[in-house]
N, C-alpha and C positions, 0 to 999 in steps of 0.2 A: 585794262587788266581784268576789271570786273565784268565787262562784255565777255570776255573769253572765258572766264570762270562759268558764267550764267549759261553760255552755249554749249559748254562742255559738260556740266552736271544735267542740262536739257537733253544733251545726246545720250548721256550714259543712262538716264531714266527711260528714255524712249527704247534704247535696246534693251534694259532689263525688262521692261512690260513686253516686249517683243519676244525675248527669250521664254517668258513665263507664258506667254500665249501658245509659243510653239511647243513647248512642254507639256501643256495642257492638251493640245490637240493631238499630239504622240500618244499621251496616256489614252485618250478615247479611241484613237484608231486601233491601239494594242489592245484594249479591252473588247472592242468590237470584233478584233481578228481572232481574240482567243475564244470569243463565244462562238464565232463561226467554225473553228476547229473543233470545240466540243461538239457542235451540232453535227458537223460532218462525221465525226467519229461515232457519236450515237446512233446516226442513221446507218452508217456502215455497220456496225454491230447489229442492228434490227435486220437489214438485208440480209447478213450471213446466218443468222439464227432463224431467219423466215418470219419473224414478227413484223406486224406493220408499224411503221414510223409515227409516232403518237407525238403532237405538237407540246410545247412546253406551256403550260397554262398553270394559273393559280385557281385552286378549288377554293370557292368560298361557301358556306353555308349562310345564306342569308336569313334563313329562318331563324338559325342559333344566334345569330347578331341582333335579330330583331327582339327575339326572347330576353338576350342579355340586356339590352336597351329598355325595354318597356315591359318585362316580365314580372317585374315586382316594383312597388311603391318605395318601399324602403331596403337597401342591400341587406342580404342575409334574411329577409324576412320571406317565409313560406306560406304561400296561400293554400289553403286546403279548397279542394273541390267543393265541399258543402257551403263555403261561404259564398260560392258563386251561383248557387241554386236560387231559384225565384222562389220567394216565399209567399208573396201577395200580387195577385194582378187582377186588374178590373178588364173585363171584355165589354167592348162597346162595339155596336152596330155602325159600319161605315157605310151602309149601302143608301142610308136615307141622307141625302146631300140637298139642303135647301138654299144655300147661297151662292149658287153659280146658276149665271142665265145660260141659256143655250143659244149658240150663234147659227144663225141661219145665213146661207149664201144668196 
C-alpha cells in the first residue's frame, strides 16, 4: 500500500510540474504573439499613413547616466565652475630627456 501511494504521489507531482511548464510555455507564446500582432498593426498604420516603420528601441542617454553616477562626490552637492579652475601650475620643459638611451639597429 505504501508503494502504491508513493508512486501515485510521484505521478501527481510530475503531472503538476508538466502542467505548470505547459502553462508557462503557453503564456510565453501568448506574449510573443501579442507583441507580433502589435508590431504588425503598427507597421500597417505606418504604411497607411506613409511614414517609415521605426524599430522599437530603448533610448538611453549615457552621458546623463555617467553624470548621475560620477557627477558629484556627495548627493545633492553642487560643484561650482570656479572650483574646477586651475589656481597654480608649474610649467616644466619636457624636451630635455637625459635618462633614455637611443636604440640602434
